[in-house]
C-alpha positions in Angstrom: -85.6 19.8 -78.8 -82.3 21.5 -79.2 -79.3 19.3 -78.5 -75.8 20.8 -78.4 -72.9 18.4 -78.6 -69.2 19.1 -77.9 -67.4 18.9 -81.3 -63.9 19.3 -82.5 -64.2 22.3 -84.8 -61.5 20.9 -87.2 -63.7 17.8 -87.7 -67.0 19.8 -88.1 -68.5 19.5 -91.6 -69.4 22.9 -92.8 -71.8 23.5 -95.7 -72.4 26.2 -98.4 -70.0 29.1 -98.5 -68.8 28.2 -95.1 -66.7 25.4 -96.7 -64.5 28.1 -98.2 -63.8 29.5 -94.7 -62.9 26.0 -93.4 -60.5 25.5 -96.3 -58.8 28.8 -95.8 -58.3 28.2 -92.1 -56.7 24.8 -92.9 -54.5 26.2 -95.6 -53.5 29.6 -94.2 -53.7 29.2 -90.4 -53.6 25.5 -89.7 -54.2 24.1 -86.2 -53.6 27.5 -84.6 -56.5 29.0 -86.6 -58.9 26.3 -85.3 -57.6 26.9 -81.7 -58.2 30.7 -82.1 -61.7 30.0 -83.5 -62.5 27.7 -80.6 -61.3 30.2 -78.0 -63.3 33.1 -79.5 -66.5 31.1 -79.8 -66.2 29.6 -76.3 -65.8 33.2 -75.0 -68.7 34.5 -77.1 -71.1 31.6 -76.5 -70.3 30.2 -73.0 -73.5 28.1 -73.1 -72.7 26.6 -76.5 -73.6 27.2 -80.1 -75.7 25.1 -82.5 -74.6 23.9 -85.9 -76.6 26.5 -87.8 -75.1 29.4 -85.8 -71.6 28.1 -86.3 -72.1 27.7 -90.0 -73.6 31.2 -90.3 -70.5 32.7 -88.6 -68.2 30.8 -91.0 -70.5 32.0 -93.9 -70.0 35.6 -92.7 -66.2 35.2 -92.7 -66.3 33.8 -96.2 -68.5 36.7 -97.5 -66.1 39.2 -96.0 -63.1 37.6 -97.6 -64.7 37.5 -101.0 -67.7 39.9 -101.3 -70.7 38.3 -103.0 -74.3 39.3 -103.8 -75.8 41.3 -100.9 -72.4 42.3 -99.5 -70.9 45.7 -100.4 -67.8 47.5 -99.4 -66.4 51.1 -99.4 -62.7 52.0 -99.7 -61.5 55.1 -97.8 -57.9 56.5 -97.5 -57.5 54.3 -94.3 -60.1 51.6 -94.3 -62.1 49.0 -96.1 -65.7 49.0 -94.8 -67.7 45.9 -95.4 -71.5 46.1 -95.3 -73.6 42.9 -95.0 -76.6 41.4 -93.3 -76.4 38.6 -90.8 -79.8 38.1 -89.4 -78.8 35.1 -87.3 -76.3 37.2 -85.4 -77.9 40.1 -83.7 -75.7 40.7 -80.7 -73.0 43.2 -81.6 -70.7 42.3 -78.7 -70.5 38.8 -80.1 -69.5 40.2 -83.5 -66.7 42.2 -81.8 -65.5 39.0 -80.1 -65.2 37.1 -83.3 -63.4 40.0 -84.9 -60.1 38.4 -84.2 -61.0 35.5 -86.4 -62.3 37.8 -89.2 -59.1 39.8 -89.1 -56.9 36.7 -89.4 -58.9 35.2 -92.3 -59.2 38.4 -94.4 -55.6 39.6 -93.5 -56.9 42.9 -92.2 -57.1 44.4 -88.8 -60.6 44.8 -87.5 -60.9 48.3 -85.9 -64.6 48.5 -85.1 -68.0 47.1 -85.7 -71.5 48.7 -85.8 -75.0 47.5 -86.3 -78.4 49.0 -87.1 -81.5 46.8 -87.3 -79.7 43.7 -88.7 -77.2 45.7 -90.8 -73.6 45.2 -89.8 -70.6 47.1 -90.9 -67.1 46.0 -90.1 -64.3 48.4 -90.5 -60.8 47.1 -91.3 -57.6 48.9 -91.5 -56.1 48.6 -94.9 -53.1 46.3 -95.0 -51.2 49.3 -96.5 -52.4 52.5 -95.1 -53.0 55.2 -97.7 -50.5 57.9 -96.6 -51.2 61.2 -98.2 -47.9 63.0 -99.0 -47.9 66.7 -98.1 -46.0 67.8 -101.2 -48.4 66.0 -103.5 -51.4 67.3 -101.7 -50.1 70.9 -101.7 -49.6 71.0 -105.5 -52.8 69.1 -106.2 -54.9 71.4 -104.1 -54.0 74.6 -106.0 -54.1 76.8 -102.9 -54.8 80.5 -103.1 -53.3 83.0 -100.7 -54.4 82.5 -97.1 -55.6 79.0 -97.8 -54.3 75.8 -96.1 -54.9 72.2 -97.0 -56.3 70.3 -94.0 -57.0 66.8 -95.5 -58.4 64.5 -98.1 -61.9 63.2 -97.8 -63.2 59.7 -98.6 -63.9 60.7 -102.2 -60.3 61.7 -102.7 -61.1 65.5 -102.7 -58.6 67.9 -101.2 -60.3 69.9 -98.5 -59.0 73.5 -98.1 -59.6 76.1 -95.4 -59.2 79.9 -95.9 -57.9 81.7 -92.8 -60.5 84.5 -93.5 -63.3 81.9 -93.3 -61.9 80.2 -90.2 -63.7 81.1 -87.1 -61.6 80.3 -84.1 -61.0 76.6 -83.9 -60.5 73.8 -81.4 -58.3 70.8 -82.3 -58.4 67.7 -80.0 -56.4 64.5 -80.4 -54.7 62.0 -78.2 -51.1 60.7 -78.6 -50.7 59.0 -81.9 -53.8 60.6 -83.4 -52.0 62.8 -85.8 -52.6 66.2 -84.1 -49.0 67.3 -84.5 -49.0 66.3 -88.2 -52.1 68.3 -88.7 -50.5 71.4 -87.1 -47.4 71.1 -89.2 -49.5 70.6 -92.4 -51.6 73.6 -91.5 -48.6 75.9 -90.7 -46.5 74.9 -93.7 -49.2 75.0 -96.3 -50.0 78.6 -95.2 -46.3 79.5 -95.3 -46.1 78.2 -98.9 -49.4 79.7 -100.1 -49.1 83.2 -98.5 -46.5 85.9 -98.5 -45.0 87.2 -95.3 -46.6 90.6 -95.8 -50.1 89.0 -95.6 -49.7 86.5 -92.8 -47.9 86.0 -89.5 -47.9 83.3 -86.8 -47.7 83.4 -83.0 -46.9 80.0 -81.7 -47.3 78.8 -78.1 -45.8 75.4 -77.1 -45.3 75.1 -73.4 -44.7 71.4 -73.7 -41.7 72.3 -75.9 -42.4 69.3 -78.2 -43.5 70.3 -81.7 -43.7 74.1 -82.4 -40.3 74.8 -80.9 -38.8 73.6 -84.1 -40.0 76.8 -85.8 -37.5 79.6 -85.3 -37.1 83.2 -86.3 -35.4 82.3 -89.6 -38.9 81.8 -90.8 -40.2 85.3 -91.5 -43.8 84.2 -91.1 -43.2 84.0 -87.3 -43.9 87.2 -85.6 -42.0 86.3 -82.5 -40.1 83.4 -81.0 -42.2 80.4 -80.1 -43.6 80.9 -76.6 -42.5 78.1 -74.2 -43.6 79.5 -70.9 -47.0 80.8 -69.6 -45.4 84.1 -68.7 -44.1 84.6 -72.3 -47.4 83.6 -73.8 -49.3 85.9 -71.5 -47.1 88.8 -72.5 -47.7 88.2 -76.2 -51.4 87.6 -75.9 -51.7 90.9 -74.0 -49.9 92.7 -76.9 -52.2 91.1 -79.5 -55.3 92.1 -77.5 -53.9 95.7 -77.6 -53.3 95.3 -81.4 -56.9 94.1 -81.8 -58.2 97.1 -80.1 -56.0 99.4 -82.2 -57.3 97.7 -85.4 -60.9 98.2 -84.4 -60.2 101.9 -83.8 -58.7 102.1 -87.3 -61.7 100.3 -88.8 -64.1 102.7 -87.1 -62.2 105.6 -88.4 -62.3 104.2 -91.9 -66.0 103.4 -91.6 -65.7 99.6 -92.2 -66.7 96.6 -90.2 -64.8 93.8 -92.0 -61.0 93.2 -92.0 -59.3 95.2 -94.8 -56.8 93.6 -97.1 -54.0 95.7 -95.8 -54.2 94.2 -92.3 -51.7 91.3 -91.9 -53.6 88.2 -90.8 -52.4 86.9 -87.5 -52.8 83.2 -86.6 -52.3 82.3 -83.0 -51.7 78.5 -82.4 -51.6 77.0 -78.9 -50.3 73.5 -79.2 -51.2 72.3 -75.7 -53.8 74.4 -74.0 -53.9 72.2 -70.9 -50.2 72.7 -70.3 -50.5 76.4 -70.8 -53.3 76.7 -68.3 -52.1 74.2 -65.7 -48.5 75.2 -65.6 -49.3 78.9 -64.8 -50.4 80.2 -61.4 -54.1 80.7 -60.8 -54.2 84.4 -61.5 -52.0 84.2 -64.7 -54.0 81.2 -66.0 -57.3 83.1 -65.6 -55.8 86.2 -67.2 -54.5 84.1 -70.2 -57.8 82.3 -70.6 -59.7 85.6 -70.6 -57.5 87.0 -73.3 -57.8 83.9 -75.4 -61.6 84.0 -75.2 -61.6 87.7 -76.2 -59.4 87.0 -79.2 -61.6 84.1 -80.2 -64.8 86.2 -79.8 -63.6 89.4 -81.5 -60.4 88.7 -83.4 -61.8 87.3 -86.7 -63.4 90.6 -87.8 -60.0 92.4 -87.6 -57.8 89.6 -89.0 -56.8 87.7 -85.9 -57.5 84.0 -85.7 -57.0 81.4 -83.0 -56.4 77.6 -83.2 -56.4 76.0 -79.7 -55.2 72.4 -79.4 -55.1 69.9 -76.6 -54.2 66.3 -76.2 -56.6 65.4 -73.4 -59.6 67.7 -73.2 -60.8 68.2 -69.7 -63.7 70.3 -68.6 -61.4 72.3 -66.3 -59.5 73.4 -69.5 -61.9 73.2 -72.4 -64.9 74.6 -70.5 -68.2 75.9 -71.9 -66.7 79.3 -72.8 -63.8 77.7 -74.8 -66.2 75.4 -76.6 -68.7 78.1 -77.5 -66.0 80.5 -78.8 -64.2 77.8 -81.0 -67.1 76.7 -83.3 -64.6 75.3 -85.9 -63.7 71.7 -84.7 -60.9 69.4 -85.7 -61.4 66.2 -83.9 -58.9 63.3 -84.1 -58.9 60.2 -82.1 -59.7 60.6 -78.4 -59.0 58.3 -75.5 -62.7 57.8 -74.7 -66.2 58.8 -75.6 -66.3 61.5 -72.9 -63.4 63.3 -74.5 -65.1 62.9 -77.8 -68.2 64.7 -76.5 -66.0 67.6 -75.3 -64.2 67.7 -78.6 -67.1 67.7 -81.1 -70.3 67.4 -79.1 -70.9 63.6 -79.4 -69.2 60.3 -79.1 -67.4 58.5 -81.9 -64.0 60.1 -82.0 -62.7 57.3 -79.8 -63.2 55.0 -82.8 -61.2 57.0 -85.2 -58.1 55.2 -86.5 -55.3 57.6 -85.5 -52.4 58.7 -87.7 -54.4 61.6 -89.2 -57.9 60.2 -89.3 -59.9 63.3 -88.5 -63.5 64.7 -88.3 -63.7 68.3 -89.4 -66.7 70.4 -88.5 -66.8 73.9 -90.1 -68.3 76.6 -88.0 -71.2 77.3 -90.4 -72.2 73.6 -91.0 -73.8 71.0 -88.8 -72.2 68.2 -90.9 -68.9 66.7 -90.2 -66.4 65.7 -92.9 -64.1 62.7 -92.3 -60.6 63.5 -93.6 -57.1 62.0 -93.8 -54.5 64.6 -92.8 -51.5 64.7 -95.2 -48.2 63.6 -93.7 -45.3 66.0 -93.7 -41.9 64.9 -92.7 -39.2 66.8 -90.8 -37.1 66.8 -94.0 -40.0 68.5 -96.0 -40.3 71.2 -93.3 -36.6 71.9 -93.6 -36.8 72.1 -97.4 -39.7 74.6 -97.1 -37.7 76.7 -94.6 -34.8 76.9 -97.1 -37.2 78.2 -99.8 -39.0 80.8 -97.7 -37.8 84.4 -97.5 -35.4 85.0 -94.7 -35.7 87.8 -92.1 -34.5 91.2 -93.2 -32.2 92.0 -90.4 -28.6 91.2 -89.6 -28.5 89.1 -86.5 -24.7 89.0 -86.4 -24.3 92.5 -85.1 -23.7 92.8 -81.4 -24.1 96.5 -80.8 -26.9 96.3 -78.3 -28.8 99.5 -77.6 -28.4 101.0 -74.2 -32.1 100.6 -73.6 -34.0 97.8 -75.2 -37.5 98.5 -76.5 -40.2 97.0 -74.3 -41.9 93.8 -75.1 -45.0 95.6 -76.1 -43.1 98.0 -78.4 -41.2 95.3 -80.2 -44.3 93.1 -80.7 -46.4 96.0 -81.8 -43.8 97.0 -84.3 -43.9 93.5 -85.8 -47.6 93.3 -86.1 -48.2 96.8 -87.4 -45.4 96.5 -90.0 -43.6 99.5 -88.7 -39.9 99.8 -89.6 -37.8 97.5 -87.6 -34.2 98.3 -86.9 -31.4 95.9 -86.3 -31.2 96.9 -82.7 -34.9 96.2 -82.1 -34.4 92.7 -83.2 -31.1 91.7 -81.6 -31.4 88.9 -79.0 -35.1 88.3 -79.7 -35.4 85.8 -76.8 -37.7 88.3 -75.3 -38.7 86.8 -72.0 -36.8 83.5 -71.7 
């Protein structure tokens, strides 16, 4: 017969490796530690717990704090993952409820727990997160032209992405996930690795939060950052026309792949939801149609899209958007439903934030877990100073009697036609 007695945990006599846990609680946490343990166990086991179960839990804590035979661990840029077997505890929710005690004893923050047929893995944030510096990553990665660094994997390898190999991409991440850092890393590594005659950016940021810091002093920008749906719609229309012109040129030259003399154009939309929802219905549908066309057809003629959103909703990231953005960058999402929209399955809600990312290439079913390098505002400013400036004199005020149309000026940029000072004065095109 099983008899459960009410016992003061501090007076309980543990045995085996569990004694080490009791000693550590006494020395490091004191009475508050025992109170925490009591509250957690009372919540996890409302009907009571027997002596063996209690000792097994303390044994597990001891094993996690000092790995022994049968317990292994992996170290990643952001985490320490402990793998162990606890056959006496088979209920994962109970493991999660005692995670607070485990965190206090091993001096790490428990982020998640998983189980599979008696195997348990507890993931702890490292007490000092492994921040990957952009400058160090850039020089270590040895980037070629048109290559960007996107992160460091769990083996410490620098993962690079060539624009030519990037099928149109979708990037999803909630606030604090590191999405903005990823965008800055992507843009600036390309600016550093590739000359202005080979690459140009079109940036859309209707939230006016991140990409607006890039101005026309950076010659890689083909136009001023779009901050309104109307402006974005106008530029996208011009790019669609350029895409059609490029296909005509390729047909005339008898080729079906992008030639080297075509400047690569990278379109980055920072917040797709804001772009879609802040426009009127007709304009939003028109913009969406153009984005889908560019995603479908642009790569073959050197035009690439990176669409980003903080909160993926079916109304914004629908089936057409998902299908035509096979490259996925998934950072932490708010819930499992958003994770499914972002990458096709749950799990992104358990990512750690601050640049912890799953990367799925378009031509691979596997996903790679990466840590995005951190780039500071000061580093971006330093890069700006070293990049080549624009080649026109913005100080002249002799405006032409008739300004070139938006389409004419944008087309001149993209097709590398000679640009006069007058063409480029007051380049706030549609603000």
